[in-house]
C-alpha positions as CSV (number, residue, x, y, z in Angstrom):
1,Q,48.7,45.3,-43.0
2,A,45.1,44.5,-42.0
3,A,43.5,41.9,-44.2
4,A,40.0,43.4,-44.5
5,G,38.6,39.9,-44.4
6,G,41.3,38.7,-46.7
7,M,40.4,41.2,-49.5
8,R,43.7,42.9,-49.3
9,N,45.8,39.8,-49.7
10,D,46.3,39.9,-53.5
11,L,49.7,39.4,-55.0
12,G,50.3,43.1,-55.6
13,M,49.9,43.9,-51.9
14,A,51.8,40.8,-50.9
15,G,54.8,42.1,-52.9
16,R,54.9,45.2,-50.8
17,W,54.5,43.7,-47.3
18,H,56.6,41.3,-45.3
19,E,53.5,39.6,-43.9
20,S,49.8,39.3,-44.5
21,Y,47.1,38.8,-41.9
22,L,44.6,36.1,-43.0
23,T,41.5,37.9,-41.9
24,D,40.2,40.4,-39.3
25,G,37.7,38.0,-37.7
26,L,40.0,35.4,-36.4
27,N,37.5,33.0,-35.0
28,M,37.6,29.2,-35.4
29,P,36.7,27.6,-37.7
30,H,36.5,30.6,-40.1
31,V,40.2,31.4,-39.9
32,L,41.2,27.8,-41.0
33,R,38.8,27.8,-44.0
34,N,40.2,31.2,-44.9
35,Y,43.8,29.8,-44.6
36,S,43.0,26.8,-46.7
37,G,41.8,29.0,-49.5
38,Q,44.5,31.7,-49.4
39,T,47.4,29.4,-49.2
40,L,46.5,28.1,-52.7
41,G,48.1,31.4,-53.9
42,Q,50.6,32.5,-51.3
43,P,53.2,30.5,-49.3
44,P,52.0,29.9,-45.7
45,E,55.0,31.6,-44.0
46,N,53.8,34.9,-45.5
47,F,50.7,34.7,-43.3
48,V,50.1,35.5,-39.7
49,I,47.3,33.9,-37.6
50,A,46.9,36.4,-34.9
51,F,44.9,34.7,-32.1
52,G,44.8,35.9,-28.6
53,I,42.8,39.1,-28.8
54,P,39.6,38.5,-26.8
55,A,37.9,41.7,-28.1
56,I,38.2,40.4,-31.7
57,S,38.2,36.6,-31.2
58,P,36.0,35.6,-28.2
59,N,35.6,32.1,-29.5
60,R,39.1,30.8,-30.1
61,G,38.4,27.2,-29.8
62,H,40.4,24.7,-27.9
63,F,43.6,26.1,-26.5
64,D,46.0,23.6,-28.1
65,T,44.2,23.9,-31.4
66,Q,44.8,27.7,-31.2
67,L,48.5,27.1,-30.5
68,R,48.9,24.5,-33.2
69,A,47.4,26.8,-35.7
70,T,49.7,29.6,-34.6
71,F,53.0,27.7,-34.6
72,T,52.5,25.1,-37.3
73,L,50.6,26.8,-40.1
74,A,52.1,30.3,-40.4
75,T,54.7,32.7,-39.0
76,P,53.9,32.9,-35.2
77,W,52.5,36.1,-33.9
78,L,51.2,36.4,-30.3
79,A,48.9,39.2,-29.2
80,P,48.7,39.9,-25.4
81,V,47.6,36.6,-23.8
82,A,47.1,37.8,-20.3
83,P,46.8,41.2,-18.5
84,S,50.3,40.6,-17.0
85,L,52.8,37.8,-16.8
86,Q,51.8,37.2,-13.2
87,E,48.2,36.5,-14.3
88,L,49.3,33.9,-17.0
89,S,48.8,30.5,-15.5
90,P,51.9,28.2,-15.3
91,E,50.0,25.6,-17.3
92,R,49.4,28.0,-20.2
93,L,52.9,29.4,-20.1
94,E,54.3,25.9,-20.4
95,R,52.1,25.2,-23.5
96,Y,53.4,28.5,-25.1
97,R,57.0,27.5,-24.4
98,Y,56.4,23.9,-25.7
99,Y,55.0,25.0,-29.1
100,A,57.6,27.8,-29.4
101,N,60.3,25.3,-29.0
102,L,58.7,22.9,-31.4
103,Y,58.5,25.7,-34.0
104,K,62.1,26.7,-33.6
105,T,63.5,23.1,-33.7
106,F,61.2,21.3,-36.1
107,I,58.9,23.6,-38.1
108,R,61.0,26.6,-38.9
109,P,64.0,24.7,-40.3
110,L,61.7,23.1,-42.9
111,W,59.7,26.3,-43.9
112,P,62.1,27.6,-46.6
113,T,61.8,24.5,-48.8
114,C,59.0,22.3,-47.6
115,K,56.1,21.2,-49.8
116,M,52.5,21.9,-48.8
117,Y,49.6,19.5,-49.4
118,H,46.0,20.5,-49.0
119,H,43.9,17.6,-47.8
120,A,40.8,19.4,-46.4
121,P,38.6,21.4,-46.7
122,V,40.0,22.8,-50.0
123,T,40.8,20.1,-52.6
124,A,40.7,19.9,-56.4
125,H,37.0,19.1,-56.1
126,Q,35.6,21.4,-53.4
127,G,36.0,24.8,-51.8
128,V,36.4,26.1,-48.2
129,E,32.8,25.1,-47.2
130,G,33.0,21.6,-48.7
131,D,34.3,19.6,-45.7
132,P,33.9,19.8,-41.9
133,W,37.6,18.8,-41.5
134,F,40.8,20.7,-41.8
135,A,44.0,18.8,-42.7
136,M,47.2,20.4,-43.9
137,E,50.5,18.5,-44.5
138,F,54.0,19.8,-44.9
139,A,57.0,17.7,-46.0
140,S,60.7,18.3,-46.7
141,P,61.7,17.8,-50.4
142,D,63.6,14.7,-49.6
143,R,60.6,13.3,-47.7
144,G,62.7,12.8,-44.6
145,K,60.6,15.0,-42.2
146,G,57.2,16.6,-42.1
147,W,54.1,17.4,-40.1
148,A,50.4,17.5,-40.4
149,T,47.8,19.6,-38.6
150,I,44.3,18.2,-38.4
151,V,41.2,19.9,-36.9
152,R,37.6,18.9,-36.7
153,L,35.9,22.1,-37.8
154,A,32.3,21.2,-36.9
155,E,30.1,18.4,-35.6
156,T,30.2,15.5,-38.0
157,D,28.6,12.1,-38.3
158,S,31.9,10.4,-37.6
159,D,34.5,11.6,-35.1
160,T,37.3,10.0,-37.1
161,Y,39.3,11.5,-40.0
162,L,41.4,9.1,-42.2
163,F,44.6,11.0,-43.0
164,R,46.6,9.7,-46.0
165,P,49.9,11.5,-46.2
166,R,51.1,12.6,-49.7
167,G,54.6,13.9,-48.8
168,L,56.2,10.7,-47.5
169,D,58.4,8.1,-49.2
170,P,56.8,4.6,-49.5
171,A,60.3,3.1,-49.3
172,K,61.1,4.7,-45.9
173,S,60.0,3.9,-42.4
174,Y,58.8,6.8,-40.2
175,R,58.7,7.6,-36.5
176,V,55.3,9.1,-36.1
177,T,54.6,11.3,-33.1
178,F,51.1,12.0,-31.9
179,D,51.3,15.4,-30.2
180,T,48.2,15.1,-28.1
181,T,49.4,12.1,-26.2
182,G,53.1,12.4,-26.8
183,T,53.2,8.8,-28.0
184,T,55.2,7.5,-31.0
185,A,55.0,4.7,-33.4
186,R,57.2,3.3,-36.2
187,I,55.2,2.8,-39.4
188,D,56.3,2.0,-42.9
189,G,55.7,4.9,-45.4
190,A,53.9,2.6,-47.8
191,R,51.4,1.6,-45.1
192,L,50.9,5.2,-44.2
193,I,50.2,6.2,-47.8
194,Q,48.0,3.3,-48.7
195,E,46.1,2.7,-45.5
196,G,46.3,6.1,-43.8
197,L,46.0,7.0,-40.1
198,P,42.6,7.2,-38.5
199,I,42.6,10.4,-36.3
200,R,39.8,10.5,-33.7
201,L,38.8,13.9,-32.5
202,E,35.8,13.8,-30.1
203,T,34.6,17.4,-30.3
204,A,34.4,20.3,-32.8
205,L,37.6,22.4,-32.8
206,S,39.7,19.7,-31.3
207,S,42.9,18.8,-33.1
208,E,45.9,16.6,-33.6
209,L,49.4,17.4,-34.7
210,L,51.4,14.6,-36.4
211,L,55.2,14.7,-36.7
212,F,57.0,12.4,-39.2
213,E,60.7,11.6,-39.1
214,A,62.3,9.0,-41.4
215,Q,64.3,6.4,-39.6
C-alpha cells in the first residue's frame, strides 16, 4: 500500500497489509524523521524504506547512508538501481552485496525478538523536528548482540554525536565494529553505557553503523 505521506499507516490498515511504506516522498532526511515517529506505534520490520527511485527521490543522500537505512532499519526493498545490470558499477554492486549479506547474517536473525531504542530525533521530550541527529538502537533480549544506525540529518554546531547505548549489559564486554572503517574495538559494557561513544560525522546525511557482539 502507498503511504500517502504516512497518513494510511494506522493500526487498522496495518492489520490488513503485510508491509507499510513509510511515506511517498522518500528523501533524506525526511524519511528518517518519519521513521522515528511511526516506529513508536508499529514494529520496524513492518515498514519498507523504498529508496532508489530517482523520479521520486532525487536527493537520496550519501550512498552508504541510503543502504544502511534500507538494510538496518526496515524490511529491505530495492527499486531499480540502474537501467541495466551492465550499467551498475562494480563498486555499487559490491556495496549492495555487502549490506545484503550483513542483513541476512546479522540483522534479520535478531528482528523477531529484538528491542528497539529511540535515541534521536524522537525522545520522551521532543518530536521529529527536535534534533538534527538520527540515532536508533536495536538489541537482542539477552543483550548479547545489537546494532545502532546513526545519521547526521542536517548541519550542526558540532560534527560529533555522543551515543550512549541502552540495550547492552554493563557486566559484559563487547566487540564493537565501526562499519565505515571496518575497524573493531573491545569495550566494557559499563563504559559504553556510562561514557558513550563519540561518533564524528563530517557532513549532513553522512552516517555510521555500529555492531555490538558480547565476548
